[in-house]
C-alpha positions as CSV (number, residue, x, y, z in Angstrom):
1,M,-23.6,-27.7,-69.3
2,K,-27.3,-27.5,-69.7
3,K,-27.6,-31.3,-69.4
4,V,-25.6,-31.3,-66.2
5,V,-27.8,-28.6,-64.6
6,L,-31.0,-30.4,-65.8
7,T,-29.7,-33.7,-64.4
8,S,-28.9,-32.0,-61.1
9,I,-32.4,-30.4,-60.9
10,L,-34.1,-33.7,-61.7
11,G,-32.0,-35.5,-59.1
12,T,-32.9,-32.9,-56.4
13,L,-36.6,-33.2,-57.3
14,Y,-36.4,-37.0,-57.1
15,L,-34.8,-36.9,-53.6
16,A,-37.3,-34.3,-52.4
17,T,-40.2,-36.5,-53.6
18,S,-38.7,-39.6,-52.1
19,A,-38.1,-37.9,-48.8
20,Q,-41.9,-37.2,-48.5
21,I,-42.7,-40.9,-48.4
22,S,-42.9,-42.3,-44.8
23,E,-41.6,-45.7,-44.1
24,Y,-43.2,-48.1,-41.5
25,K,-42.3,-51.3,-39.7
26,P,-45.0,-53.5,-38.2
27,D,-46.0,-52.4,-34.7
28,A,-47.8,-55.7,-34.0
29,T,-48.1,-59.2,-35.5
30,Y,-50.9,-61.8,-35.2
31,P,-51.2,-65.5,-35.9
32,V,-52.8,-66.4,-39.2
33,E,-56.3,-67.7,-39.2
34,I,-56.9,-70.7,-41.4
35,K,-60.6,-71.7,-41.7
36,T,-61.6,-75.4,-41.7
37,S,-64.8,-77.0,-42.8
38,N,-65.7,-77.4,-39.1
39,D,-65.5,-73.7,-38.3
40,E,-68.8,-72.1,-37.5
41,D,-69.7,-68.5,-38.3
42,E,-69.9,-66.7,-35.0
43,G,-71.7,-63.7,-36.5
44,G,-71.2,-60.3,-35.0
45,D,-69.9,-57.2,-36.6
46,N,-67.7,-57.5,-39.7
47,P,-64.7,-55.2,-39.4
48,Y,-64.7,-54.8,-43.2
49,D,-68.1,-53.0,-43.0
50,C,-66.1,-49.8,-42.0
51,F,-64.0,-49.9,-45.2
52,P,-66.3,-51.2,-48.0
53,V,-64.2,-52.2,-51.0
54,T,-66.2,-51.9,-54.2
55,S,-63.5,-53.5,-56.4
56,I,-59.9,-54.8,-56.5
57,K,-57.8,-54.8,-59.7
58,A,-54.4,-56.3,-60.1
59,S,-51.7,-55.7,-62.7
60,S,-51.5,-59.5,-63.1
61,H,-52.2,-62.8,-61.3
62,L,-51.1,-66.4,-61.7
63,K,-53.4,-68.6,-63.7
64,Q,-55.7,-71.0,-61.8
65,Q,-54.2,-74.4,-61.1
66,G,-56.7,-77.1,-60.4
67,N,-59.1,-75.9,-57.6
68,N,-56.7,-73.1,-56.6
69,N,-57.2,-69.6,-57.9
70,Y,-54.8,-66.7,-57.3
71,S,-57.1,-63.8,-58.0
72,E,-56.7,-60.4,-56.4
73,N,-60.2,-60.9,-54.9
74,N,-58.5,-63.3,-52.4
75,L,-56.9,-60.3,-50.7
76,Y,-60.1,-59.1,-49.1
77,D,-62.2,-62.3,-48.4
78,L,-61.6,-62.8,-44.7
79,D,-59.7,-66.0,-45.4
80,D,-56.0,-66.3,-44.9
81,A,-55.9,-69.6,-46.7
82,T,-56.4,-67.9,-50.1
83,A,-53.9,-65.6,-51.8
84,W,-53.2,-63.2,-54.6
85,V,-50.1,-64.4,-56.5
86,E,-48.7,-62.1,-59.2
87,G,-48.4,-63.6,-62.6
88,V,-45.3,-62.2,-64.4
89,K,-41.9,-63.7,-64.9
90,G,-39.6,-63.2,-62.0
91,Y,-40.4,-62.0,-58.5
92,G,-43.1,-59.5,-59.5
93,K,-41.4,-56.3,-58.6
94,G,-43.5,-53.4,-59.8
95,E,-46.7,-55.5,-59.8
96,Y,-49.6,-54.0,-57.9
97,V,-53.2,-54.1,-56.7
98,I,-55.7,-51.3,-56.6
99,Y,-58.5,-51.0,-54.1
100,N,-61.5,-48.8,-54.7
101,L,-63.3,-47.9,-51.4
102,K,-66.6,-46.2,-51.1
103,D,-68.9,-45.2,-48.2
104,V,-66.0,-45.5,-45.7
105,I,-67.3,-44.8,-42.2
106,A,-64.1,-44.8,-40.1
107,E,-60.6,-43.3,-39.9
108,L,-58.0,-45.2,-41.9
109,N,-55.5,-45.6,-39.1
110,G,-54.0,-49.1,-39.8
111,I,-53.2,-51.6,-42.5
112,Y,-53.0,-55.3,-42.0
113,V,-50.9,-57.5,-44.3
114,T,-50.8,-61.3,-44.2
115,N,-47.6,-61.8,-46.1
116,G,-47.0,-64.8,-48.4
117,Y,-49.1,-67.8,-49.2
118,V,-49.9,-68.8,-45.6
119,K,-52.4,-71.6,-46.0
120,T,-49.6,-74.1,-45.0
121,Q,-46.1,-73.6,-43.7
122,E,-44.8,-75.4,-46.8
123,A,-46.7,-73.2,-49.2
124,W,-45.4,-70.1,-47.3
125,E,-41.8,-71.3,-47.5
126,N,-41.9,-72.4,-51.2
127,N,-43.4,-69.2,-52.6
128,S,-41.9,-65.7,-52.4
129,R,-43.1,-63.0,-50.0
130,V,-43.1,-59.2,-50.1
131,K,-40.3,-57.4,-48.4
132,K,-41.3,-53.8,-49.3
133,L,-44.8,-52.6,-50.3
134,K,-45.3,-49.1,-51.6
135,V,-48.7,-47.5,-50.7
136,Y,-50.4,-44.9,-52.9
137,Y,-53.4,-42.9,-51.8
138,N,-55.4,-41.5,-54.8
139,N,-52.4,-42.1,-57.0
140,K,-49.9,-40.3,-54.8
141,A,-47.2,-42.3,-53.1
142,V,-47.5,-41.9,-49.3
143,A,-45.8,-44.8,-47.6
144,I,-43.5,-47.8,-47.8
145,L,-44.4,-50.8,-45.6
146,N,-41.3,-52.8,-44.5
147,L,-42.6,-56.3,-44.0
148,E,-41.1,-59.0,-41.8
149,D,-40.5,-62.4,-43.3
150,S,-42.8,-64.1,-41.0
151,R,-46.0,-66.3,-41.4
152,T,-48.2,-63.8,-39.6
153,T,-50.6,-60.9,-40.1
154,Q,-48.6,-57.7,-39.7
155,H,-50.2,-54.4,-38.5
156,F,-48.9,-51.0,-39.6
157,D,-50.0,-47.9,-37.7
158,I,-50.4,-45.1,-40.3
159,S,-52.6,-42.8,-38.3
160,D,-50.1,-40.0,-38.7
161,L,-50.8,-39.8,-42.4
162,K,-54.5,-39.0,-41.9
163,L,-55.1,-40.4,-45.4
164,N,-58.9,-40.2,-45.6
165,F,-59.2,-36.7,-44.0
166,K,-59.6,-33.5,-45.9
167,Q,-59.8,-30.3,-43.8
168,E,-60.8,-32.5,-40.8
169,T,-63.7,-34.1,-42.8
170,L,-63.8,-37.8,-43.4
171,E,-63.3,-38.8,-47.0
172,Q,-65.7,-41.6,-47.8
173,K,-64.4,-42.5,-51.3
174,F,-60.8,-43.0,-52.3
175,I,-58.3,-45.4,-54.0
176,L,-55.4,-47.3,-52.5
177,K,-52.7,-48.9,-54.5
178,F,-50.1,-51.4,-53.2
179,E,-47.0,-52.0,-55.3
180,I,-44.3,-54.7,-54.8
181,L,-40.9,-53.1,-54.4
182,D,-38.8,-55.9,-53.0
183,T,-39.3,-59.6,-52.1
184,Y,-38.0,-62.5,-50.0
185,P,-37.3,-65.4,-52.3
186,G,-39.2,-68.7,-51.9
187,K,-37.5,-72.0,-51.7
188,K,-39.0,-73.3,-54.9
189,F,-40.9,-70.5,-56.7
190,D,-40.3,-66.9,-57.6
191,D,-44.1,-66.3,-57.6
192,T,-44.8,-63.6,-54.9
193,A,-47.9,-64.0,-52.8
194,I,-49.9,-61.9,-50.4
195,S,-52.8,-63.6,-48.6
196,E,-54.7,-60.6,-47.3
197,I,-54.6,-56.8,-47.2
198,S,-57.2,-55.2,-45.0
199,F,-57.8,-52.0,-43.1
200,G,-58.1,-51.7,-39.4
201,D,-58.6,-49.7,-36.2
202,C,-62.3,-49.3,-36.8
203,Y,-64.1,-48.1,-33.7
């Protein structure tokens, strides 16, 4: 009897916790931007200056192959042609990346995700992509991003969460974690890739 009651209580707590996590679909998509050797740096303001990332750490990444590396640092390099690819057997469900941000000078209202290995159409189709991405703010689960299976950059409006605000004061230092919950299978490989995760709506 005690086991039944305890199981019921734990189940209720799990449902209550899960209900607190907001789910989002992309509200806009943008074409990927692949740099070429002929591209010139136009200068101007760097949108990443509003959300300085001091470090990125992944639970795993695929080993370098030839000149191609699949490090988590590829996620925040302003280059859609590079990608983080998880490095465990299978589709990488449960694998994650952690961003440390410091000296943030803007509201965190949006997240941009370039889903898959987008450097070519073939690479995007052959490798697996993320279907659901769980977002943690300072180690607390706050959102699930439901990504489209499209070779685009997808924007998620999360302004309602007010993640980096505490009593209406901007929090300049925090941690964001992104965990793979579900995937779209690739034609050839079960390796799951994300080319870019960045933060937007910087005014």
